Structure formats: structure tokens, C-alpha cells
N, C-alpha and C positions, 0 to 999 in steps of 0.2 A: 712609698718607702717599704722595703721588705724588712720588717723588724726582725725576722728570724735570722737572716744572714748579716744584718748590721750595715748594709750598704746597698746602693743602687747606682745606676749610670744615667747621665744626661748628655745630650748632644751639645757640642761646642765647636765652633768653626775650626776645622783642621786639627782639632785636639779631642781628647776624651775627658769628660768630667765624671767625677765620682762624688756622690753625697755619702758621707760616712756618719754613722750614728753609734752611740754607746752610752750606757749609764755612767761610766767612769772614763777618765782619760786612758786608762789601761785598755778598756774595751774598744775605745775609739782607735787607738794605735793598732790593736790586734785586727780590727775590722778593716782598717786601711791596708794592712799587710795582705789580708785575704783578697781584697778587691784588686790590689796591685797585681798579684799573681794570677787572678782570674782573667785579667786583661792580657797579660803576657802569654799565658799558656793554659793548659788544662791541669790544674793542681792535682787531680786524681791520678794523673800519670807519673807524678813525682814520688819516688820512694824516699821516705824519711829515714834513710839508712846511715847518714853521717850527720854529725852535729858541728856547728860553727858558732863561736861566740861573736856577738855583735854588740858593740858599744859605740854610742853616738852622743856628742855633746853639742849644744847650741843654746842660745838665750831665748827663752820663751817657747810656749807650746807650739805655735805655728811654725817657727823656724826649726824646732826639734822634729816635728812631724815631717817636714820636707827633707831634712837631713836623714831621718830614719828611712824613708822610702828611697832616697837617693843612694844610700849605702847598699841597699839590696840591688838597685840598678847597677851600681858600680861593681858589685860582686858578680853579677851576671855578665856584664860586659868584659871584665878583666879576667875572671877565673871560670866563667861559664857555670856558675852556681845557680841552681833553682831550688827554691825552698817550698816545702809543703806546709809546715807548721812552725810556729815560734812560741816560745814561752818567755814572757817578759819577767825578768828576775827583779828588776828595780826600775822605778820611773819617778822622776820629778820634773819640774818645769824646765830644767836645763840639762837633763841627762836621761838616757834610756840604756839599759843593759839587758840583753836577751840571749837566749839560746835558740838558734834556728836549726831545723832538721830538714835535710834535703839531700841532693846529689848533684853531680855534674851533669850538664846538658848532654843528652844522647839523641842525635838527630833521628835515630831509628825508632825512638819511643816518644820523644817530646816534639810537639809541634809549637812553633812560636806563632801565636795568633796575631799579635800586634807588636810591632817593634816600638818600644818606648824610647824616646830620645832624652827626655828630661822630666823631672817633677818640678812644677812651677809654683810661684807664689801668687799667681794671678787669682784674684777673688778669694784668697785664702783668709779665713777667719774662723776660729773655733769659738762657738757660743753655746751656752747652756739654754735650752728651750724645754720648758716643763721639766721632766726628769731625765732628759738626754742631752749629752754633748753632741754637737752637730758641726760638720764642716763640709766644705766643697774643696776638692782637689782637682786641678787641671793638669793633665799629663800631655806633654808635647809628643806627638807620634809622627 
């Protein structure tokens, strides 16, 4: 585990797996966001010049996390949005509200490293181990 960045990757047949860690649910969601965009592109190339409000509802932490990442995938697929940072404004077990900063995809500056098809529920379980929340997320690529 790379405790500094809050996530690492593992191999999974025809998919990409992410182990995400954080001392709070908020940190877990933030680190999942960072890992997602590290797989998709080079986040350092994204200018956080525009903001977008992101609100997601679902029942339970696991479903909410999948919906949270799926919303970013949807915004990329439909509107070509890439995000560099996000600030979670509020979070509970059934809802997350955040501000994301980023910009539209520019093929001259942004390389898509991995095409993500979907965020899955496969092996998804958020558990608290010692002082950290931990989960595995499988992305269909």
C-alpha cells in the first residue's frame, strides 16, 4: 500500500483493480477519485480551470462509491470532462455532494491512458481495518 497517495493497483483478469484507503469515508472517496483519474489519464495535465457541481445519491457506502465514480465516467463520456481535483462538500451513507475542478478533454494535451468502460460492484466491500477504511474497486476496461 502506498499510504501517501491513498491507493494502489492490482491485477485482475481483463480489468483493473484499485485498493483504496483512507482514515475517513471522505478520504476514501477522495482517494478513489484520484485513482480513477490516474488510470484514465495524467492528472497533472488537467488544468483545474473550471468547476462543476457533482451530486450523487444511492443507498449504502458501496453503492454510493460506485455511483460517485460512475458519475465522473459519465461526465467524461458524454461531455468530455476531465477532473484534476474535487472537494467533497458533504457526505453521508446515502449522498455525496462535491465540487470538481477540471476542464474539457483536449487531445493535444490529454492522453487517455486506459479506456474505462464501467465501475463494477465485483468484490466491492468497504471495511474498516485498524484505523483505515479500505476497499477494492474493479474497473471494466
